C-alpha positions in Angstrom: -132.8 110.2 19.7 -135.4 108.8 22.1 -137.2 105.6 21.2 -141.0 106.1 20.8 -141.8 102.6 22.1 -140.5 100.5 25.0 -140.7 96.7 25.2 -141.4 94.9 28.4 -137.7 94.1 28.7 -136.7 97.7 28.2 -139.3 99.0 30.6 -138.3 96.5 33.3 -134.6 97.4 32.8 -135.4 101.1 33.4 -136.7 100.2 36.8 -134.4 97.3 37.7 -137.3 94.9 37.7 -138.1 91.5 36.2 -139.7 91.3 32.7 -143.0 90.3 34.1 -143.4 93.3 36.4 -144.6 95.8 33.7 -147.4 93.3 32.9 -148.4 93.1 36.6 -148.3 96.8 36.9 -150.6 97.2 33.8 -153.0 94.7 35.3 -153.0 96.7 38.6 -153.7 99.9 36.7 -150.3 101.4 37.5 -149.2 101.3 33.9 -151.3 101.7 30.8 -151.9 98.6 28.7 -149.3 98.2 26.0 -150.1 98.8 22.3 -150.2 95.8 20.0 -148.2 97.0 17.0 -148.2 93.7 15.1 -148.7 90.0 15.9 -146.2 89.1 18.7 -145.1 92.8 19.2 -146.6 94.8 22.0 -144.9 98.0 23.3 -145.6 100.9 25.7 -145.5 104.5 24.3 -142.4 106.2 25.9 -144.3 109.5 26.5 -146.9 107.7 28.6 -144.2 106.0 30.7 -142.4 109.3 31.2 -145.6 111.0 32.3 -145.9 108.3 35.0 -142.3 108.7 36.0 -142.8 112.4 36.4 -145.8 111.9 38.5 -144.0 109.4 40.8 -141.0 111.8 41.1 -143.5 114.5 42.2 -144.8 112.2 44.9 -147.9 110.7 43.4 -149.3 107.7 45.2 -150.8 104.6 43.6 -154.3 106.1 43.4 -153.0 109.3 41.7 -151.0 107.1 39.2 -154.1 105.0 38.5 -156.0 108.3 37.7 -153.2 109.4 35.4 -153.2 106.0 33.7 -156.9 106.4 33.0 -156.3 109.8 31.5 -153.5 108.5 29.3 -155.6 105.7 28.1 -158.5 108.0 27.4 -156.2 110.4 25.5 -154.9 107.4 23.5 -158.4 106.3 22.6 -159.4 109.8 21.6 -156.4 110.1 19.4 -157.3 106.9 17.6 -160.9 108.0 17.2 -159.9 111.4 15.7 
């Protein structure tokens, strides 16, 4: 069964990066911001990361990924408001 949430360590390991890299990518708009689940616990929704992975595999450049990230964040916000 797939995990619904990824930690910064798990996300970095998926890409062979350092633990700080997902945070840098989120600041650059290349990843959505993580969700704060509880004090001291922030995670990225796996389905959002997979959507970005699919876009990258399809050849999306950074600008297209930033647009996708904005759409993912908007969908997340709409879901919370519903």
